[in-house]
Backbone as a printed PyTorch tensor [residue, N CA C, xyz], in Angstrom:
tensor([[[-15.5270, -61.3310, -56.0340],
         [-16.1090, -60.2630, -56.2460],
         [-15.9590, -59.7130, -57.5900]],

        [[-16.4560, -59.3550, -58.4970],
         [-16.2330, -59.0150, -59.8990],
         [-15.8390, -57.2690, -59.5630]],

        [[-14.7260, -57.0460, -60.6130],
         [-14.6120, -55.3040, -60.7930],
         [-15.1540, -54.5470, -60.5080]],

        [[-16.6520, -54.5690, -61.0730],
         [-17.3930, -53.2820, -60.9820],
         [-18.4570, -53.2500, -59.4390]],

        [[-18.3920, -54.6260, -59.0490],
         [-18.9380, -54.7590, -57.6020],
         [-17.9660, -54.1960, -56.8140]],

        [[-16.6860, -54.3930, -56.7640],
         [-15.8600, -53.8530, -55.9730],
         [-15.8400, -52.5240, -55.9160]],

        [[-15.6810, -52.0460, -57.1500],
         [-15.6460, -50.6300, -57.5010],
         [-16.4800, -49.9330, -56.5230]],

        [[-17.9500, -50.3160, -57.2350],
         [-18.9290, -49.7570, -56.3370],
         [-18.9260, -50.0960, -54.7860]],

        [[-18.9000, -51.1620, -54.1080],
         [-18.6750, -51.1490, -52.7130],
         [-17.3710, -50.0050, -52.0570]],

        [[-16.1850, -49.9110, -53.0020],
         [-15.2380, -48.9990, -52.3860],
         [-16.1320, -47.6700, -52.4260]],

        [[-17.4470, -47.3920, -53.8200],
         [-17.2110, -45.6430, -53.6420],
         [-18.3300, -45.5970, -52.6540]],

        [[-19.1530, -46.7670, -52.1700],
         [-20.2220, -46.7380, -51.3390],
         [-19.2100, -46.3320, -49.8510]],

        [[-17.6730, -46.7700, -49.6430],
         [-17.4060, -46.7320, -48.4070],
         [-16.8050, -45.2060, -48.4810]],

        [[-16.4560, -44.7030, -49.4100],
         [-16.1700, -43.2290, -49.7060],
         [-17.1440, -42.6860, -49.0210]],

        [[-18.4290, -42.8670, -49.7380],
         [-19.3120, -42.1130, -49.0280],
         [-19.7160, -41.9890, -47.8380]],

        [[-19.7440, -43.3610, -47.2640],
         [-19.4780, -43.6010, -45.8000],
         [-18.9690, -42.5450, -44.7830]],

        [[-17.5170, -42.4450, -45.5120],
         [-16.3950, -41.8960, -44.5720],
         [-16.8270, -40.4360, -45.1230]],

        [[-17.6730, -40.1270, -45.8990],
         [-17.7940, -38.5120, -45.9900],
         [-18.4860, -38.4200, -44.9350]],

        [[-19.6830, -38.7200, -45.0530],
         [-20.6280, -38.5280, -44.2210],
         [-20.2220, -38.7490, -42.5840]],

        [[-18.9760, -39.7770, -42.4670],
         [-18.7680, -39.6950, -40.9760],
         [-17.8500, -38.2100, -40.8680]],

        [[-17.3440, -38.0960, -41.8240],
         [-16.6030, -36.6500, -41.6860],
         [-17.2720, -35.4990, -41.1460]],

        [[-18.4860, -35.3830, -42.1760],
         [-19.2140, -34.2410, -41.9060],
         [-20.1630, -34.4920, -40.7160]],

        [[-20.3260, -35.6110, -39.7970],
         [-21.0650, -35.9500, -38.6720],
         [-19.7830, -35.3530, -37.5910]],

        [[-18.6420, -35.5600, -37.8280],
         [-17.8080, -35.3210, -36.8640],
         [-17.9030, -33.8580, -36.8060]],

        [[-17.9370, -33.3920, -37.9670],
         [-17.6360, -31.6610, -38.3160],
         [-18.9390, -31.3950, -37.4280]],

        [[-20.0310, -31.6880, -37.2430],
         [-21.0770, -31.0930, -36.8440],
         [-20.7690, -31.6020, -35.0970]],

        [[-20.1060, -32.0460, -35.0510],
         [-20.0770, -32.6930, -33.2990],
         [-18.9350, -31.7350, -32.7520]],

        [[-18.1930, -31.3130, -33.6170],
         [-17.1380, -30.3810, -33.2650],
         [-17.9050, -28.5530, -33.2370]],

        [[-18.6160, -28.4040, -33.6420],
         [-19.5660, -27.1410, -33.7030],
         [-20.4170, -27.2290, -32.7090]],

        [[-21.0960, -28.0650, -32.4300],
         [-21.7680, -28.2950, -30.8620],
         [-21.1070, -28.2530, -30.1580]],

        [[-19.8630, -28.5430, -29.7330],
         [-19.0510, -28.5160, -28.8920],
         [-18.7450, -27.5260, -28.3020]],

        [[-18.3920, -26.8030, -29.6590],
         [-17.7680, -25.5060, -29.6700],
         [-19.0700, -24.2030, -29.1530]],

        [[-20.3140, -24.6950, -29.7650],
         [-21.5940, -23.3720, -29.1430],
         [-21.6170, -23.8640, -27.5660]],

        [[-21.8280, -24.9310, -27.0110],
         [-21.6530, -25.1350, -25.7980],
         [-20.4490, -24.3810, -24.7930]],

        [[-19.1770, -24.7720, -25.2330],
         [-18.1870, -24.3370, -25.0440],
         [-18.4160, -22.7360, -24.4200]],

        [[-18.9520, -22.1170, -25.9720],
         [-19.2900, -20.2690, -25.9880],
         [-20.3250, -20.1130, -24.8180]],

        [[-21.4150, -20.6580, -24.5110],
         [-22.1080, -20.8010, -23.7790],
         [-22.1000, -20.8260, -22.3250]],

        [[-21.2890, -21.7880, -22.5020],
         [-20.7450, -21.7390, -20.7980],
         [-19.3910, -20.5850, -20.4510]],

        [[-19.1400, -19.8880, -21.1040],
         [-18.3170, -18.5780, -20.9970],
         [-18.9910, -18.0160, -19.8350]],

        [[-20.6420, -17.7230, -20.6020],
         [-21.4900, -16.9870, -19.5690],
         [-21.9260, -17.6620, -18.6470]],

        [[-22.2270, -18.9950, -18.4260],
         [-22.8000, -19.9750, -16.8870],
         [-21.6130, -20.1300, -16.3950]],

        [[-20.1440, -20.5260, -16.5220],
         [-19.5540, -20.7940, -15.9390],
         [-19.4610, -22.0090, -15.0570]],

        [[-20.0120, -22.7370, -15.9010],
         [-20.0160, -24.4560, -15.0190],
         [-18.4900, -25.0120, -14.9080]],

        [[-18.4080, -25.4600, -13.5630],
         [-16.4780, -25.8140, -13.6160],
         [-16.6630, -26.9750, -14.4550]],

        [[-17.8310, -28.5120, -14.2800],
         [-17.6980, -29.3040, -14.7530],
         [-17.3270, -28.9720, -16.4940]],

        [[-18.4160, -28.4100, -16.9900],
         [-18.0820, -28.1290, -18.3360],
         [-17.0270, -27.6010, -18.6970]],

        [[-16.3190, -26.6150, -18.2750],
         [-14.9660, -25.9010, -18.2960],
         [-13.8430, -27.1410, -18.2230]],

        [[-14.1600, -28.0860, -17.4220],
         [-13.1050, -28.9330, -17.5740],
         [-13.5390, -29.9490, -18.4540]],

        [[-14.1720, -30.4670, -18.7120],
         [-14.4520, -31.5420, -19.8730],
         [-14.3260, -31.6100, -20.8850]],

        [[-15.2090, -29.9790, -21.6420],
         [-15.4020, -29.7810, -23.0050],
         [-14.4840, -29.6660, -23.8370]],

        [[-13.2290, -28.9880, -23.0760],
         [-12.0340, -29.1410, -24.0920],
         [-11.1170, -30.3400, -24.5350]],

        [[-11.4050, -31.1010, -23.4620],
         [-10.7210, -32.7460, -23.7960],
         [-11.5600, -33.3350, -24.8410]],

        [[-13.0470, -33.1850, -24.8210],
         [-13.9070, -33.8500, -25.8280],
         [-13.8090, -32.9250, -26.8110]],

        [[-13.5110, -31.9090, -27.0800],
         [-13.4370, -31.1820, -28.4180],
         [-12.0380, -31.8240, -29.0250]],

        [[-11.0900, -31.7040, -28.4210],
         [ -9.7520, -32.5510, -28.4500],
         [-10.1350, -33.7720, -29.3700]],

        [[-10.7320, -34.6680, -28.9030],
         [-10.4320, -36.1710, -28.8240],
         [-11.3850, -36.3330, -30.0040]],

        [[-12.0540, -35.4060, -30.4770],
         [-13.6400, -35.0900, -31.9740],
         [-12.7340, -34.8910, -32.8850]],

        [[-11.9030, -33.7070, -32.6820],
         [-10.7510, -32.9490, -33.7160],
         [ -9.9290, -34.1990, -33.9360]],

        [[ -9.1980, -34.6340, -33.0400],
         [ -8.2160, -35.5610, -33.3140],
         [ -9.1440, -37.2090, -34.3880]],

        [[ -9.9750, -37.6320, -33.8640],
         [-11.0230, -38.3800, -34.6680],
         [-11.0440, -37.9380, -36.1940]],

        [[-11.4940, -36.7210, -36.3030],
         [-11.7340, -35.8790, -37.2810],
         [-10.7020, -36.3440, -38.1480]],

        [[ -9.2030, -35.6870, -37.9940],
         [ -8.0320, -36.0270, -38.5550],
         [ -8.1940, -37.0130, -39.0440]],

        [[ -8.1350, -38.1490, -38.0350],
         [ -7.9060, -39.5320, -38.5670],
         [ -8.7040, -39.9860, -39.8880]],

        [[-10.1430, -39.3800, -39.5150],
         [-11.4200, -39.8410, -40.7230],
         [-11.0030, -39.1620, -42.0550]],

        [[-10.2240, -38.0100, -41.7980],
         [ -9.6300, -36.8830, -43.2150],
         [ -9.0550, -37.8790, -43.9320]],

        [[ -7.8490, -38.2880, -43.3470],
         [ -6.8600, -39.0330, -43.9890],
         [ -7.1020, -40.4060, -44.5440]],

        [[ -7.7570, -40.9950, -43.8830],
         [ -8.4840, -42.8990, -44.1690],
         [ -9.4160, -42.0920, -45.7840]],

        [[ -9.9510, -40.9760, -45.0940],
         [-11.1280, -40.3880, -46.6840],
         [-10.0020, -40.3800, -47.6990]],

        [[ -9.0800, -39.6150, -47.4770],
         [ -8.1590, -39.1070, -48.2760],
         [ -7.5340, -40.0990, -49.3340]],

        [[ -6.7460, -41.1910, -48.2420],
         [ -6.1370, -42.5900, -48.8120],
         [ -7.2930, -43.5090, -49.7820]],

        [[ -8.7640, -43.3980, -49.2930],
         [ -9.4640, -44.7290, -49.6890],
         [ -9.7010, -43.8610, -51.2150]],

        [[-10.2190, -42.5230, -51.0780],
         [-10.5560, -42.3190, -52.2870],
         [-10.0110, -42.2750, -53.4860]],

        [[ -8.4430, -41.8060, -53.0080],
         [ -7.3690, -42.1980, -54.0670],
         [ -7.3450, -43.2620, -54.6140]],

        [[ -7.3420, -44.5140, -53.5150],
         [ -7.3160, -45.6190, -53.6360],
         [ -8.8060, -46.1690, -55.0840]],

        [[ -9.4790, -45.2820, -54.5180],
         [-10.6690, -46.1290, -55.3830],
         [-10.7000, -45.4150, -56.8920]],

        [[-10.2540, -44.6640, -56.5700],
         [ -9.9060, -43.6290, -58.2140],
         [ -8.8870, -44.3830, -59.1640]],

        [[ -8.1580, -44.5590, -58.4170],
         [ -6.8560, -45.4690, -59.0340],
         [ -7.3420, -46.5750, -59.6370]],

        [[ -8.0050, -47.4320, -58.7330],
         [ -8.8310, -48.8930, -58.9080],
         [-10.0820, -48.3800, -60.1140]],

        [[-10.7500, -47.9190, -60.2720],
         [-11.4810, -47.2610, -61.2950],
         [-10.5690, -46.8780, -62.5160]],

        [[ -9.7880, -46.5990, -62.8380],
         [ -9.1620, -46.3130, -64.1320],
         [ -8.0730, -47.3420, -64.3500]],

        [[ -7.3280, -47.7360, -63.4720],
         [ -6.6710, -49.1850, -63.7740],
         [ -7.5490, -50.0900, -64.2980]],

        [[ -9.0260, -50.3280, -63.9710],
         [ -9.5860, -51.1370, -64.4290],
         [-10.8740, -50.9010, -65.2880]],

        [[-10.6140, -49.6280, -65.9320],
         [-11.1530, -49.1650, -67.0600],
         [-12.8140, -49.2240, -66.6030]],

        [[-13.1650, -48.7080, -65.2480],
         [-14.5640, -48.8070, -65.1020],
         [-15.8990, -48.4120, -65.5730]],

        [[-15.3200, -47.1740, -66.5270],
         [-16.3940, -46.8900, -67.3290],
         [-16.7420, -47.3370, -68.3600]],

        [[-15.8580, -47.9650, -69.0980],
         [-16.2360, -49.2870, -69.8970],
         [-17.0920, -50.6250, -69.4950]],

        [[-16.7070, -50.6560, -68.0590],
         [-17.2180, -51.9450, -67.4780],
         [-19.1440, -51.3190, -67.4930]],

        [[-19.1380, -50.3920, -66.7530],
         [-20.6790, -49.3600, -66.4330],
         [-21.0800, -49.7040, -68.1600]],

        [[-20.3260, -49.3010, -68.8470],
         [-21.3030, -49.4390, -70.1690],
         [-21.7820, -50.4690, -70.8930]],

        [[-20.6790, -51.3890, -70.5620],
         [-20.7880, -52.4790, -71.3070],
         [-22.0350, -53.4510, -70.3910]],

        [[-22.2420, -53.0980, -69.0430],
         [-23.2120, -53.8520, -68.1210],
         [-24.7450, -52.9900, -68.3740]],

        [[-24.4870, -51.6760, -68.7230],
         [-26.0780, -51.0100, -69.3290],
         [-26.2640, -51.4590, -70.6500]],

        [[-25.5700, -52.3250, -71.7350],
         [-25.6680, -52.2480, -72.6670],
         [-26.3620, -54.0220, -72.6490]],

        [[-25.6870, -54.9510, -71.5800],
         [-26.1050, -56.1980, -71.0940],
         [-27.5500, -56.2210, -70.6700]],

        [[-27.6850, -54.9700, -69.5430],
         [-29.0230, -54.9400, -69.1170],
         [-30.2070, -54.7430, -70.0650]],

        [[-30.0140, -53.6370, -71.0070],
         [-30.6690, -53.4160, -72.1330],
         [-31.0170, -54.4240, -72.9090]],

        [[-29.9160, -55.5590, -73.2960],
         [-30.3570, -56.3410, -74.6020],
         [-30.4890, -57.8860, -73.4590]],

        [[-31.0680, -57.9700, -72.4040],
         [-31.3530, -58.7890, -71.6770],
         [-30.3350, -60.0360, -71.4600]],

        [[-28.9450, -59.7820, -71.4680],
         [-27.6710, -60.4490, -71.4790],
         [-27.5360, -60.8470, -70.3180]]])
């Protein structure tokens, strides 16, 4: 895999991790809303299971955030080390001239 394609794939993974982070945050919010609604309702099963679900999703979110930070830094460092901006410019020139 050439350097530019590798960098683009790394950027795609960063975007997917960001999307996964947002999805987990939305799940935590939804569980929280159900917990609040259940305060009035008082369903025992929800009282028992929702806090555990909330904790597991929260733990997953913490893991995702850590992976995202690591991989975003790795992607940025790879781009800087390999002068990806210059590679993109050269590719644009090559595309424009048909080379």
